[in-house]
C-alpha positions in Angstrom: 9.6 -68.1 16.4 6.3 -67.3 18.3 3.2 -69.3 17.7 0.2 -67.4 16.4 -1.6 -68.1 19.6 1.2 -66.5 21.6 1.4 -63.5 19.3 -2.4 -62.9 19.5 -2.4 -63.3 23.3 0.3 -60.7 23.6 -1.5 -58.3 21.3 -4.8 -58.8 23.2 -3.2 -58.2 26.5 -1.3 -55.2 25.2 -4.5 -53.6 23.9 -6.3 -54.2 27.2 -3.5 -52.7 29.2 -3.2 -49.6 27.0 -6.5 -48.9 25.4 -8.7 -49.3 28.5 -6.6 -47.2 30.7 -8.7 -44.1 30.1 -11.9 -46.0 30.4 -11.5 -47.2 33.9 -14.5 -46.0 35.9 -14.8 -48.5 38.8 -12.8 -50.9 41.0 -13.6 -54.0 38.9 -12.2 -52.3 35.8 -9.1 -51.2 37.7 -8.5 -54.7 39.0 -8.8 -56.1 35.5 -6.5 -53.5 34.0 -3.9 -54.0 36.8 -3.9 -57.8 36.4 -3.4 -57.5 32.6 -0.7 -54.9 33.1 1.1 -57.1 35.6 0.8 -60.1 33.3 2.3 -58.0 30.5 5.2 -56.8 32.6 6.0 -60.0 34.5 5.4 -62.4 31.6 6.3 -66.0 32.6 7.1 -64.8 36.2 3.5 -63.6 36.7 2.1 -64.9 40.0 -1.6 -64.3 40.5 -1.4 -64.3 44.3 1.4 -61.7 44.3 -0.6 -59.6 41.7 -3.7 -59.7 43.9 -1.7 -58.8 47.0 -0.2 -55.8 45.1 -3.6 -54.7 43.8 -5.2 -55.0 47.2 -2.4 -53.0 48.8 -2.7 -50.2 46.3 -6.5 -50.0 46.9 -6.2 -50.3 50.7 -3.4 -47.7 51.0 -5.2 -45.3 48.7 -8.8 -45.5 50.0 -9.3 -41.8 49.4 -8.5 -42.1 45.7 -10.8 -45.1 45.4 -13.6 -43.2 47.2 -13.1 -40.3 44.8 -13.0 -42.5 41.7 -9.5 -41.2 40.9 -8.6 -44.2 38.8 -6.0 -42.3 36.8 -4.0 -41.6 40.0 -4.3 -45.3 41.0 -3.0 -46.3 37.6 0.0 -44.0 38.1 0.7 -45.6 41.5 0.5 -49.1 39.9 2.8 -48.1 37.1 5.3 -46.5 39.6 5.3 -49.6 41.7 6.0 -52.0 38.9 9.6 -52.2 38.0 11.0 -54.8 35.7 
């Protein structure tokens, strides 16, 4: 049985990962979304260094999308790259 804290944390992270997706308008918001998405997917196996490396790679490899503020495409790349 989950503790209430664990349950609330999961609900909060789930809402951040899902609700804010359409509201991402800058790199800072994308990074926050991506970290929360990776925490949700990886759970106990989440590694902040690996998450940061993955996020940096997405942003670096897709500089044109970043420059054009195409956050939806970047979210798609993130979601495609995350396999559990």
